[in-house]
MMTF fields as JSON, N, C-alpha, C and O atoms, coordinates in Angstrom:
{
  "mmtfVersion": "1.0.0",
  "mmtfProducer": "UNKNOWN",
  "numBonds": 287,
  "numAtoms": 288,
  "numGroups": 72,
  "numChains": 1,
  "numModels": 1,
  "chainsPerModel": [1],
  "groupsPerChain": [72],
  "chainIdList": ["A"],
  "bondAtomList": [4, 2, 8, 6, 12, 10, 16, 14, 20, 18, 24, 22, 28, 26, 32, 30, 36, 34, 40, 38, 44, 42, 48, 46, 52, 50, 56, 54, 60, 58, 64, 62, 68, 66, 72, 70, 76, 74, 80, 78, 84, 82, 88, 86, 92, 90, 96, 94, 100, 98, 104, 102, 108, 106, 112, 110, 116, 114, 120, 118, 124, 122, 128, 126, 132, 130, 136, 134, 140, 138, 144, 142, 148, 146, 152, 150, 156, 154, 160, 158, 164, 162, 168, 166, 172, 170, 176, 174, 180, 178, 184, 182, 188, 186, 192, 190, 196, 194, 200, 198, 204, 202, 208, 206, 212, 210, 216, 214, 220, 218, 224, 222, 228, 226, 232, 230, 236, 234, 240, 238, 244, 242, 248, 246, 252, 250, 256, 254, 260, 258, 264, 262, 268, 266, 272, 270, 276, 274, 280, 278, 284, 282],
  "bondOrderList": [1, 1, 1, 1, 1, 1, 1, 1, 1, 1, 1, 1, 1, 1, 1, 1, 1, 1, 1, 1, 1, 1, 1, 1, 1, 1, 1, 1, 1, 1, 1, 1, 1, 1, 1, 1, 1, 1, 1, 1, 1, 1, 1, 1, 1, 1, 1, 1, 1, 1, 1, 1, 1, 1, 1, 1, 1, 1, 1, 1, 1, 1, 1, 1, 1, 1, 1, 1, 1, 1, 1],
  "groupList": [{"groupName": "MET", "atomNameList": ["N", "CA", "C", "O"], "elementList": ["N", "C", "C", "O"], "formalChargeList": [0, 0, 0, 0], "bondAtomList": [1, 0, 2, 1, 3, 2], "bondOrderList": [1, 1, 2], "singleLetterCode": "M", "chemCompType": "L-PEPTIDE LINKING"}, {"groupName": "LEU", "atomNameList": ["N", "CA", "C", "O"], "elementList": ["N", "C", "C", "O"], "formalChargeList": [0, 0, 0, 0], "bondAtomList": [1, 0, 2, 1, 3, 2], "bondOrderList": [1, 1, 2], "singleLetterCode": "L", "chemCompType": "L-PEPTIDE LINKING"}, {"groupName": "ILE", "atomNameList": ["N", "CA", "C", "O"], "elementList": ["N", "C", "C", "O"], "formalChargeList": [0, 0, 0, 0], "bondAtomList": [1, 0, 2, 1, 3, 2], "bondOrderList": [1, 1, 2], "singleLetterCode": "I", "chemCompType": "L-PEPTIDE LINKING"}, {"groupName": "THR", "atomNameList": ["N", "CA", "C", "O"], "elementList": ["N", "C", "C", "O"], "formalChargeList": [0, 0, 0, 0], "bondAtomList": [1, 0, 2, 1, 3, 2], "bondOrderList": [1, 1, 2], "singleLetterCode": "T", "chemCompType": "L-PEPTIDE LINKING"}, {"groupName": "ARG", "atomNameList": ["N", "CA", "C", "O"], "elementList": ["N", "C", "C", "O"], "formalChargeList": [0, 0, 0, 0], "bondAtomList": [1, 0, 2, 1, 3, 2], "bondOrderList": [1, 1, 2], "singleLetterCode": "R", "chemCompType": "L-PEPTIDE LINKING"}, {"groupName": "LYS", "atomNameList": ["N", "CA", "C", "O"], "elementList": ["N", "C", "C", "O"], "formalChargeList": [0, 0, 0, 0], "bondAtomList": [1, 0, 2, 1, 3, 2], "bondOrderList": [1, 1, 2], "singleLetterCode": "K", "chemCompType": "L-PEPTIDE LINKING"}, {"groupName": "GLY", "atomNameList": ["N", "CA", "C", "O"], "elementList": ["N", "C", "C", "O"], "formalChargeList": [0, 0, 0, 0], "bondAtomList": [1, 0, 2, 1, 3, 2], "bondOrderList": [1, 1, 2], "singleLetterCode": "G", "chemCompType": "PEPTIDE LINKING"}, {"groupName": "GLU", "atomNameList": ["N", "CA", "C", "O"], "elementList": ["N", "C", "C", "O"], "formalChargeList": [0, 0, 0, 0], "bondAtomList": [1, 0, 2, 1, 3, 2], "bondOrderList": [1, 1, 2], "singleLetterCode": "E", "chemCompType": "L-PEPTIDE LINKING"}, {"groupName": "SER", "atomNameList": ["N", "CA", "C", "O"], "elementList": ["N", "C", "C", "O"], "formalChargeList": [0, 0, 0, 0], "bondAtomList": [1, 0, 2, 1, 3, 2], "bondOrderList": [1, 1, 2], "singleLetterCode": "S", "chemCompType": "L-PEPTIDE LINKING"}, {"groupName": "ASP", "atomNameList": ["N", "CA", "C", "O"], "elementList": ["N", "C", "C", "O"], "formalChargeList": [0, 0, 0, 0], "bondAtomList": [1, 0, 2, 1, 3, 2], "bondOrderList": [1, 1, 2], "singleLetterCode": "D", "chemCompType": "L-PEPTIDE LINKING"}, {"groupName": "VAL", "atomNameList": ["N", "CA", "C", "O"], "elementList": ["N", "C", "C", "O"], "formalChargeList": [0, 0, 0, 0], "bondAtomList": [1, 0, 2, 1, 3, 2], "bondOrderList": [1, 1, 2], "singleLetterCode": "V", "chemCompType": "L-PEPTIDE LINKING"}, {"groupName": "ASN", "atomNameList": ["N", "CA", "C", "O"], "elementList": ["N", "C", "C", "O"], "formalChargeList": [0, 0, 0, 0], "bondAtomList": [1, 0, 2, 1, 3, 2], "bondOrderList": [1, 1, 2], "singleLetterCode": "N", "chemCompType": "L-PEPTIDE LINKING"}, {"groupName": "ALA", "atomNameList": ["N", "CA", "C", "O"], "elementList": ["N", "C", "C", "O"], "formalChargeList": [0, 0, 0, 0], "bondAtomList": [1, 0, 2, 1, 3, 2], "bondOrderList": [1, 1, 2], "singleLetterCode": "A", "chemCompType": "L-PEPTIDE LINKING"}, {"groupName": "PRO", "atomNameList": ["N", "CA", "C", "O"], "elementList": ["N", "C", "C", "O"], "formalChargeList": [0, 0, 0, 0], "bondAtomList": [1, 0, 2, 1, 3, 2], "bondOrderList": [1, 1, 2], "singleLetterCode": "P", "chemCompType": "L-PEPTIDE LINKING"}, {"groupName": "TYR", "atomNameList": ["N", "CA", "C", "O"], "elementList": ["N", "C", "C", "O"], "formalChargeList": [0, 0, 0, 0], "bondAtomList": [1, 0, 2, 1, 3, 2], "bondOrderList": [1, 1, 2], "singleLetterCode": "Y", "chemCompType": "L-PEPTIDE LINKING"}, {"groupName": "GLN", "atomNameList": ["N", "CA", "C", "O"], "elementList": ["N", "C", "C", "O"], "formalChargeList": [0, 0, 0, 0], "bondAtomList": [1, 0, 2, 1, 3, 2], "bondOrderList": [1, 1, 2], "singleLetterCode": "Q", "chemCompType": "L-PEPTIDE LINKING"}],
  "groupTypeList": [0, 1, 2, 2, 3, 4, 5, 5, 6, 7, 8, 1, 0, 2, 6, 9, 9, 2, 7, 2, 3, 2, 8, 5, 2, 7, 9, 6, 8, 10, 5, 2, 6, 10, 11, 12, 13, 5, 11, 10, 8, 2, 1, 4, 5, 7, 1, 14, 9, 15, 10, 5, 9, 7, 11, 5, 7, 12, 2, 5, 2, 9, 2, 6, 1, 1, 5, 11, 2, 12, 5, 5],
  "groupIdList": [1, 2, 3, 4, 5, 6, 7, 8, 9, 10, 11, 12, 13, 14, 15, 16, 17, 18, 19, 20, 21, 22, 23, 24, 25, 26, 27, 28, 29, 30, 31, 32, 33, 34, 35, 36, 37, 38, 39, 40, 41, 42, 43, 44, 45, 46, 47, 48, 49, 50, 51, 52, 53, 54, 55, 56, 57, 58, 59, 60, 61, 62, 63, 64, 65, 66, 67, 68, 69, 70, 71, 72],
  "secStructList": [7, 7, 7, 7, 7, 7, 7, 6, 6, 7, 3, 3, 3, 3, 6, 6, 6, 3, 3, 3, 3, 3, 3, 3, 3, 3, 6, 6, 3, 3, 3, 3, 3, 3, 3, 7, 7, 6, 6, 1, 7, 7, 7, 7, 2, 2, 2, 2, 2, 2, 2, 2, 2, 2, 2, 2, 2, 2, 6, 7, 7, 7, 2, 2, 2, 2, 2, 2, 2, 2, 2, 7],
  "xCoordList": [-1.583, -0.839, -1.779, -2.91, -1.299, -2.043, -1.658, -0.471, -2.625, -2.388, -2.838, -3.974, -1.937, -2.224, -1.926, -0.874, -2.832, -2.622, -2.036, -2.563, -0.956, -0.302, 0.03, 0.225, 0.097, 0.503, 1.884, 2.369, 2.509, 3.823, 3.783, 2.884, 4.759, 4.853, 4.115, 4.298, 3.283, 2.548, 3.376, 4.27, 3.058, 3.824, 2.915, 1.691, 3.547, 2.869, 3.846, 5.063, 3.299, 4.114, 4.042, 2.985, 5.175, 5.244, 5.702, 6.834, 4.819, 5.116, 5.208, 4.598, 5.987, 6.129, 7.331, 7.436, 8.25, 9.515, 10.01, 11.161, 9.176, 9.577, 8.576, 7.38, 9.091, 8.25, 8.671, 9.85, 7.707, 7.931, 7.273, 6.079, 8.046, 7.533, 7.694, 8.753, 6.647, 6.711, 7.351, 6.786, 8.524, 9.224, 9.115, 9.209, 8.916, 8.832, 8.098, 8.306, 7.24, 6.526, 6.663, 6.214, 7.294, 7.409, 7.784, 8.55, 7.245, 7.565, 7.445, 8.31, 6.392, 6.17, 7.101, 7.179, 7.803, 8.744, 8.372, 7.911, 8.577, 8.279, 9.55, 10.181, 9.924, 11.046, 10.466, 9.572, 10.987, 10.507, 11.666, 12.81, 11.341, 12.304, 11.916, 10.734, 12.916, 12.671, 13.41, 14.63, 12.662, 13.254, 13.047, 11.922, 14.157, 14.076, 15.299, 16.319, 15.199, 16.363, 17.534, 17.332, 18.745, 19.942, 20.03, 20.674, 19.395, 19.484, 18.521, 18.5, 17.727, 16.792, 17.468, 17.868, 17.593, 18.182, 17.148, 16.01, 17.56, 16.66, 17.343, 18.387, 16.751, 17.306, 16.208, 15.046, 16.588, 15.656, 15.386, 16.272, 14.182, 13.788, 14.728, 15.113, 15.108, 15.981, 17.357, 17.965, 17.85, 19.127, 18.987, 19.871, 17.895, 17.622, 17.591, 18.185, 16.894, 16.815, 18.19, 18.51, 19.005, 20.35, 21.214, 21.915, 21.168, 21.943, 21.481, 22.301, 20.175, 19.622, 20.097, 20.488, 20.067, 20.518, 22.009, 22.427, 22.817, 24.258, 24.556, 25.474, 23.79, 23.981, 23.651, 24.334, 22.61, 22.263, 23.39, 23.731, 23.972, 25.084, 26.302, 27.02, 26.529, 27.717, 27.678, 28.728, 26.492, 26.427, 26.338, 26.266, 26.341, 26.333, 27.631, 28.71, 27.516, 28.674, 29.124, 28.317, 30.421, 31.018, 31.409, 32.409, 30.615, 30.84, 32.221, 32.898, 32.644, 33.972, 35.071, 36.026, 34.944, 35.931, 35.947, 37.015, 34.779, 34.709, 35.352, 36.032, 35.147, 35.762, 37.277, 37.976, 37.79, 39.241, 39.805, 40.877, 39.094, 39.546, 39.523, 40.437, 38.481, 38.345, 39.448, 39.838, 39.968, 41.033, 42.356, 43.204, 42.548, 43.833, 43.985, 45.006],
  "yCoordList": [23.028, 21.984, 20.809, 20.981, 19.645, 18.412, 17.879, 17.725, 17.6, 17.024, 15.568, 15.271, 14.659, 13.225, 12.643, 12.919, 11.854, 11.173, 9.792, 9.035, 9.473, 8.171, 7.655, 8.441, 6.349, 5.703, 5.091, 4.977, 4.699, 4.068, 2.888, 2.05, 2.831, 1.75, 2.021, 1.291, 3.058, 3.381, 4.316, 5.016, 4.308, 5.082, 5.941, 5.81, 6.814, 7.543, 7.662, 7.635, 7.792, 7.872, 9.279, 9.91, 9.76, 11.012, 10.62, 10.177, 10.785, 10.297, 8.786, 8.118, 8.253, 6.799, 6.245, 5.032, 7.121, 6.585, 7.174, 6.944, 7.923, 8.436, 7.926, 8.206, 7.176, 6.622, 7.216, 7.195, 7.742, 8.294, 7.345, 7.066, 6.845, 5.894, 6.462, 6.984, 6.36, 6.774, 5.625, 4.533, 5.861, 4.77, 4.821, 3.786, 6.024, 6.114, 7.393, 8.448, 7.282, 8.443, 8.39, 7.438, 9.433, 9.463, 10.864, 11.567, 11.255, 12.539, 13.731, 14.607, 13.767, 14.903, 14.948, 15.97, 13.871, 13.805, 12.643, 11.599, 12.837, 11.801, 11.507, 12.424, 10.244, 9.846, 9.287, 8.441, 9.774, 9.298, 8.741, 9.178, 7.772, 7.221, 7.667, 7.724, 7.981, 8.423, 7.488, 7.343, 6.857, 6.001, 6.71, 6.837, 7.171, 7.949, 7.662, 7.19, 7.945, 7.77, 8.638, 9.681, 8.202, 8.918, 10.329, 11.192, 10.576, 11.909, 12.909, 14.077, 12.468, 13.356, 13.872, 13.086, 15.184, 15.808, 15.835, 16.259, 15.373, 15.353, 16.118, 15.699, 17.237, 18.066, 18.443, 18.588, 18.602, 19.191, 20.622, 21.273, 21.114, 22.446, 23.528, 24.416, 23.471, 24.507, 24.495, 25.55, 23.314, 23.227, 23.732, 24.426, 23.391, 23.879, 25.408, 26.036, 26.003, 27.466, 28.085, 29.12, 27.456, 27.96, 27.918, 28.884, 26.819, 26.693, 27.731, 28.362, 27.907, 28.884, 30.294, 31.053, 30.649, 31.974, 32.17, 33.243, 31.139, 31.237, 31.376, 32.1, 30.69, 30.827, 32.236, 32.777, 32.835, 34.217, 35.164, 36.068, 34.962, 35.805, 35.625, 36.584, 34.406, 34.114, 34.788, 35.043, 35.08, 35.679, 37.2, 37.838, 37.787, 39.248, 39.782, 39.249, 40.825, 41.388, 42.653, 43.531, 42.733, 43.94, 44.84, 44.593, 45.882, 46.773, 47.413, 47.54, 47.815, 48.416, 47.462, 47.869, 46.221, 45.212, 45.035, 44.929, 45.002, 44.866, 46.055, 45.884, 47.255, 48.452, 48.38, 48.738, 47.915, 47.775, 46.753, 46.957, 45.67, 44.638, 45.188, 44.93, 45.944, 46.502, 47.501, 47.637, 48.208, 49.198, 48.535, 49.15, 47.313, 46.62, 46.139, 45.538],
  "zCoordList": [34.065, 34.739, 34.987, 35.442, 34.684, 34.929, 36.308, 36.598, 37.145, 38.469, 38.43, 38.06, 38.816, 38.789, 40.167, 40.745, 40.685, 41.96, 41.692, 40.877, 42.374, 42.248, 43.631, 44.558, 43.78, 45.021, 44.815, 43.689, 45.927, 45.858, 44.896, 44.962, 44.009, 43.037, 41.739, 40.765, 41.705, 40.483, 39.604, 40.08, 38.322, 37.343, 36.489, 36.508, 35.746, 34.679, 33.524, 33.713, 32.335, 31.124, 30.546, 30.547, 30.057, 29.308, 27.911, 27.717, 26.953, 25.611, 25.628, 26.464, 24.684, 24.572, 25.322, 25.506, 25.763, 26.261, 27.584, 27.958, 28.296, 29.606, 30.643, 30.565, 31.61, 32.671, 34.012, 34.367, 34.748, 36.079, 37.075, 36.967, 38.051, 39.035, 40.44, 40.785, 41.244, 42.646, 43.422, 43.487, 44.01, 44.685, 46.204, 46.864, 46.774, 48.233, 48.615, 48.014, 49.62, 50.151, 51.668, 52.306, 52.249, 53.707, 54.175, 53.516, 55.303, 55.947, 54.996, 54.987, 54.209, 53.317, 52.127, 51.444, 51.864, 50.749, 49.833, 50.292, 48.551, 47.565, 46.776, 46.251, 46.691, 45.838, 44.556, 44.577, 43.434, 42.143, 41.338, 41.468, 40.51, 39.571, 38.174, 37.831, 37.376, 36.007, 35.068, 35.148, 34.179, 33.157, 31.826, 31.343, 31.238, 30.004, 29.141, 29.643, 27.846, 26.977, 27.45, 28.073, 27.151, 27.589, 27.027, 27.625, 25.891, 25.285, 25.926, 25.539, 26.896, 27.591, 28.859, 29.718, 28.971, 30.151, 31.271, 31.07, 32.463, 33.613, 34.745, 35.245, 35.142, 36.205, 37.188, 36.809, 38.46, 39.422, 38.976, 38.423, 39.207, 38.74, 39.25, 38.489, 40.529, 41.078, 40.414, 40.234, 40.05, 39.351, 37.918, 37.416, 37.262, 35.909, 35.893, 35.017, 36.868, 36.944, 37.172, 36.587, 38.023, 38.296, 37.036, 36.733, 36.31, 35.069, 34.056, 33.39, 33.94, 33.003, 33.354, 32.467, 34.642, 35.075, 34.819, 34.384, 35.087, 34.849, 33.359, 32.974, 32.524, 31.078, 30.611, 29.742, 31.179, 30.828, 31.213, 30.45, 32.398, 32.842, 31.942, 31.66, 31.496, 30.689, 29.327, 28.738, 28.817, 27.484, 27.51, 26.46, 28.713, 28.788, 28.207, 28.469, 27.427, 26.735, 27.451, 27.756, 27.713, 28.278, 27.105, 26.432, 26.866, 25.725, 25.8, 24.78, 26.989, 27.152, 26.719, 26.057, 27.082, 26.694, 25.186, 24.584, 24.577, 23.12, 22.423, 21.412, 22.949, 22.351, 22.441, 21.494, 23.583, 23.739, 22.764, 22.193, 22.576, 21.635, 20.216, 19.433, 19.884, 18.532, 18.229, 17.069, 19.232, 19.027, 18.686, 18.039, 19.102, 18.902, 17.53, 17.196]
}
């Protein structure tokens, strides 16, 4: 993991087209702005993990259900 120190108003670049800007720092919280192409998905980590877990649940196969369908 790369650790970078930034102050309010400063930015960092990821590749050539993603810019992360520190917009506000107060009370132990940091607000960041992300400027990226529309085709780049940007999610908070906790939301990303939730979506990933729900997708895993959605692809679980009920073998009993498949057997019933196969009998028909």
